[in-house]
N, C-alpha and C positions, 0 to 999 in steps of 0.2 A: 528441701527439708519438709517438715510436716506442719500443717496448720494446727491450731490449738485443739480442735476436735477432728479426728480422722476416723472415728469408729464407723462412720457410714461407709468408708471404703472397704470394710470387711466383706461387704456383699457386692463390691463394685465389679469384680470379674464376671459374676453372673449377670449383672445388669447390662454390662457392655456386650456380653455375648448375646443377650436377648434383645439388644437394641433399646433397652429401657433407659429412662432418665431418672437418676436417683435424686431425691430431694433430702436436704438435711439442714441443720442449723448449728450454730456455735453460740453458746451462751455469751451474752455481752459481758466483757470484762468489767469488773467492779472499778469504778473510777478511783484513781489514785491522786494524791496531791502533788506528785512530781511534775514539774514543769518540763516541757519538751524543748530542749535547746536547739535541736536540729531543725533545719528549714526544708520544706518541700521544694524540690526542683521539678520533677516530672514523673509521670507514669511512663514506664519504659516497656511494658508488655500489655497485650490485650486490647480490647476496644477502647478507642480514644487516645491510644498512644501514637505519637508521630512515627514510630517504627513500623506500624502496620504489621505486627507479627502475625495477626490472624489472617490477613489477606495474603501475605507472602509465604508463610510457612505453616499455616494452620495451628498457630500457637494462640488460641483465643483465651485460654486461662492456664496459669502456671504459678509456680512459687519458687522461692529461694533466690538464686542468682549468685552462685559460687564463682568468683572472678580470679583470674591469674594472668600474668604476662607470659605470652608464648615465646618470648625471646626473639621475636622477629617483627616487632612493631605492632602487634595486635594484643587485645585483651580477649581471652576466651571466657565465656560465661555459661555455666551449666545450670540447668533448672531441674526441679523435681517433677512430680506427677503433672502431666500436661494434657490438656484436652482441646478438641478441635471445634468445628463450626457449630455443632448442635448444643454445645455447653450453654447453660443459662444460669447456673449458680442456684443458691448461694454456696460458696465454698467449692472444694474440689470434688464435687459429687456428680459423676456421670458426664455424659456427652460423648461425642464421637472421637475416634482416633486417640484413644488413651495410650500415652507413652510414659513410661516410668521416668524418663530422663531425656533431655534434649540439649542442644548446644548452639549458641550464636557467637558471632565474632564482631569486634568493634575496633576501629582505628581512631575513634573520636578522642581528641586531646583537650577539647574545650568543654568541660562538664558543667560549666556555670549555667548553660542553657539546656542541659539534658545530655543523654548518652545515645548516640545513633549506632545502629547495627549495620554492618556491611554484607554479612553472609551468615549462613547457618550450615550445620552438618545435615545434609539432606538425603532422602531416599531418591530412587530414580524418578519418582513423580514430582520432585522438586519440593516436597514438604519436609519439615523437620522430622528426622527419624529418631528412633530409640537407640541410644548409644550402647547400653549394656542391657541385654534382654532380661526380663523377669518372668516368672511363671504365672503370676497373677492368680494364685490359688491361696485363698485364706487358710491360715494355720500351716501353710507350707512355705510359700514365699509370695506375699501379696504385691511387693514392689521392690525396686532397687533404686535407692536415692543417693545422689552425689552429695558429698560433704566437704570435699577439699580438692584443690587443683594446684599444680605447679609444673614448671618446665625445668628440665636439666639438659643443657645442650639443645638439640633439636627435638627431643622426645618430650611428649606431654604425659603427665601422670594425673589420674583422677581417683581420689579416694571415694569409696562408696560404702553404704550399709545395705545389706539384704534384710528387709523387714519381713518377719514371719507373720505378725498379726498386730493390728492397731488396738490399743487399749483405751483406758480412760484418758481424759485430757491430760497431756504432758507425759503420758506413759505409752510405751509400745515395746514389743519384744523383737529383737533382731536375731537372725541366724549367725551372722558374722559381719565383720568389716573386711574390706579388701581393697586392692589397688588394680586399676586397669591402666594400660599405656597405649599411646598412639604415636605412630611415626609419620602421619600424614596430616598434622595440624588438626586433629580432632575428628576427622571424617570417619575413621574406623578405629575400633578399640579391641584390645586383647587382654584376657585375664590368664592366659596360659602360663603356668609356672610362677605366678605372682603370689606374694605372701597374703595370708589371711589371719584374722584374729577371731577365732571361733568363740561364740558366746555360750559356752557350756554352762548350763545351770543359770544362765542369765546374769552372770556375775563379772563378765569381762569389762574392764575399764577403758578399752580403746575401740569402742564401737562407732563413735562419731568423731572423726579426726579433722584437724585443721593443719595445714602445712605453712611453714615460713622458712625461707632459705637464708642462711647467714654463716659466714666464715667457714665455708666448705661443708656445712652440715644442713640437713633438712630437719627442723624441729617439728615434732608431731605432738600437738596438744590435743587432748581427747577427753571424752566423757563416756560413761556407760550409755546404753540405749535409753531414750527418753530425754526429758528435760529436768530431771530431778536429782541428778548425780553431781559429783564434784569433778574438777579438772585435774588431769594427770598429764605428764609430758615425757616424751622419749626423744632420742635423736639418732640420726643415721647419716653416715657420709653420703654426700650427693650421689656418687657413682654407685652406691650400694643400696639404693632405695628399694630394690626388689629382692634384697637378700635379708630374710627375716633374722638370721643369726647375727647380722651386723648391727641390729638395733640395741641401743642402751637406754635404760630407764632411770629417771631421777628418784633416788631413794631418800631424799631429804638432806643429803650431805654430799653425794657424789653420783656419777653415772655408773650403772652396773648392768650386767647382762640379764639379770633376772627380772622378767616382767612382773612377777608376783611381789617384788620388792618396791614397786612404784608407790609413791605416796602422793596424796592430793596436794596440789599447789594453789588451788583456789577452791574455797568451800562451796558446797551445794547451796542452792540449785543453780545449774548452768546447762544451757543447751545451745546448739547451733553456733559453734565457735567460729570466729574469724580473727586470725592473728597475723600481724605484719610488723616489720621493723620500720620505725619512723626516724629518718636520718636527722631531721630538723631538731628533734628533741633528744635524740640518742636513746630512745626508749622503744620497747616492744609494746604494741597496742593490742588489746584483746577486747573485741566486741562480742557480746552474747546475750541471749535471752535469760534474764534472771527473774523468775516468777512471771510477771506479765509485762515487764518493761525491758527494753534493750539498754544495756549498760556498757560502760567503757572502763577498763582497768589498764594501768601502765606498769612497766617493770624495766629495770636496767638489764635484766638477763632473762632468758626464756623460762628458767625455773623459778623466777621471782627473787625476792618477795614482791608480790603484786599489790598495787595501791588499793585504796578503798574504791568502791564502784561509784561512777558518776553516771547519772541517767542521761542517755542519748535521746531516746524516744519513749514517751509515756503512752501506755495503753489507754489512759484516760482521753488522749487526743487521737489515738490511732487504734481503736479497739480491734482485737483479734490479730495483733501484729506479731511477727516473728522474723527470724532471719537477722539481718543486720550485718551483711557481708561487705567488708572494706574493699574499695577499689584499689588495685595494685599500683596505679600511677598516682596515688595520693602523694603530695609533696608539700614541704613547708608545714604550715599550720592549718591547712585546709584539708578536711577529710570528707570524702564522698562514700556513701554506703547504700547498698541495695536492701530495701525493707519490704517484706511481704505483708499483705493483709488477707485474712481468710475471706472477708467479704468486702470488696470484690476480691476474687482469688487471682491476684496479680501482683506485680512488683513495681516499686517506686524508687527513684533516686532521691536521696536526701543529702544534706550538707551540714557540717558543723566545723567549728574552728577550735584549735587547741593552742596553748602557748608553749614556750620553750620547756616547761616542766610537765607537759602533757595534760594540763588542766584545761577544761573547756572554757573558751573565751568567746566573745562576740556571739552570745546566744540569741536565739529568736526571742524578741521582747514581747511578742503578741501573746496575750493570754487566750486560752481556748482557740488556738489557731485554726482548727478544723471544725469548730462548732459542735463538738461531740460531748461536751461536758454538761450541758443543760440548757435551760431557757435563757432568753435575753435578760440582761441586767440594766444597769444605768450607765454603762459605758466606762466605769472606773473599776479599779481593783481587779483587772484582768477579765472583765466582762464586756460584752458588746451591748450596744443600744441601737435602736432603729426607728425609722419614721413609719407610722402606721399606714397601711395594713402591712404587717411584717411579722417575722418570727423565725422559727427553726423548722425546716423541712425534715421529716423523719421517715424516709422511705428507704427500705433496705437497699444498700449499694447505690443510693440515689445521688450521693455526693461525688466529687472528683476522687476523693478517697473516703473510705468508711461509709457510714450510713447517712450522716447528716450534713446539711448546709444551711446557710442563712438566706433569707429572701426578704424583699419588700416589693410591693406592687400598689398601683393606684391609677387614677385617670386624670389627675391634675397635680401640678406642683412638683417640687424637688423631693425625692424619696431616697434615703440613704441608710446604710448600716455603718456604724462607727465605733471606735474604741479610743479612749484617752490613755496614752502610754508615756511613762516617765522616760526622759532622754537626757543626755549630757548636752550642755550648751555648746554652740559653735563646733558641732560634730556632724559629719556626713553619714547618712543612713540610706539604705535601700529597702524600699517597701515592695513586696511581691504578693500576688494573689491570683487565684483562678476565678474567672467570671463567665457567666453566660446570661443572655437576656432574651426577652421575647423578640420575635422577628420584626415587630413594628417599632422597636426601640430605635431612636435616632440621635440621642444626645445624652451620653453618660460620662461620668468622671470618676477616677480613682486617684487618690493622692493623700497629702498631708497638709493640715492647716493648723494655725495656732489655736489655742483654746478660746481666743476671741473671734475666730472665724476667718483670719487672714490666710489666704492660700500660700503655702510655701512652694509646692510643686504638685502638678497633677497631669494625668494623661486623659485624653478624650477618646471616646469610642462610640460607635453607633450600634448596629445590631451584631450580636455575638452568637453565632449558631454553633453550639457545642462549647465545652470548657476550653478557655484560652487563658494563658498566663500573661499578666501585665506587670511591669516593673516601673517604679518611680524612684529617682534619686533626689535627695534634698539635703540641705544643711539646716540644722536646728536653730541657727542664729543664737539669740539670747534666751531662747525658750528652754525650760527644763521639763516640759511635757508638751506633747502634741496630740492632735486628734488625727488618726488615720481613718480613711473612709472609702466607700465606693457606693455609687448611686446612679440614678437616672432621673431625667425630667420626664414627667408622665402626662404631657399635655396633648397627646395624640391618641387617645383611647386607652384601653387597659394595657398597661406596660409593666413588666416585672424585670427584676434582676436577681440572680442567685450568686452567692459568694462561697468560696471554700479555700482552705489551705493557705492562709495568709502568714506572712513573716515580715518582721522588721529587724534588720541586722545592721550593726555599725560597720562601716566600711574601713 
């Protein structure tokens, strides 16, 4: 899908042809008050990802992460505009080997520690290839972006939109939506004889589609081009996914053959839909970008009525976010989703829990988990505090995610960053966070302590070269609030530590 600002891509075809590197920026989203319940698990694409997508397949920067089960023990994951080795950012602006769409595969069933990829759809040179060609001509067809994927039998289907031109933030014009299919597990794709939804006059409501399979049908939830429209829904028998005349559209009371009769089932604004059925709750889940935040709605039927929106990920904590695609192997009350950020232009795996009614539970209790909301505070009320010299680093894409991270540094004594968090007594929690230190660091700790300073549990580390995730599990005992922290002893010269993307979740 598309970052919050993609207008710079209007000239991208010319820049790529000339070997130029475009530069561009996305206005920082205004902070919202919505808390982010989802917890960061791992960056899954680009530099710093354990998947080494840049080294293996020349996927240095990309976005989206449309996921589906291929029916044979793999998850296929399609990305949007993708750039190679010379990409420097910010955002999806220039770089070598521009591909409008690429695909990777995963067999990873343990997502608690991240999502590993096993292969990609590759060209003869071994690099990830473009699945569906695009003309890369502004005002004709600048790119072709995947929006949905599903398998029926051994055939894979990929929904896409042909983008004519990028517009203002949240707006763009498409030529059409269409479906491609693959009979070799995503290596090659065909659009011969497949249905399209032509965007005549820019008014078609089925330009950005999402697929969910249930009771013999594929349900197609969709929006117009851009992120400002409402959500509509159609259905088609699984075996007739490529037969346009077999589609039926929800008119508010029944399914009808007339596409023009379709009515909105979720009000605007909505973009980048991801819909799946959740057996544990017996509900359909819909994740999408609403304004600047990724939200979740639930319903007992594909046509609704859909519940009120619950914030999954706030732009105040993850500026320039979009996407929010649900992992097809989500089970029980644990949901994993792929979230994109414009800067850095890559994809992250996040996790949230829901109860039997589809309501978010066990949220991340950390306030300002990615240090994006502002300056240091006093450690209470969802703010962080720190031991001088310390503060917030504000270098574009300098954090593990987003722009900002916390730091503290000195040449003597214990230096740490901490936050006081309300908890339930006699309850088990998991604390997670990303850390890196100066090379001369030799004695650091991350953990939880009582407000009086008694250690409940902590992990010890020495030098951390590059962002690394640490986790600590502890029981709150009789305490109703605890201090979570990370720091270093700085008795061996100028030593520093940086922190980013923390979470505290009830187990």
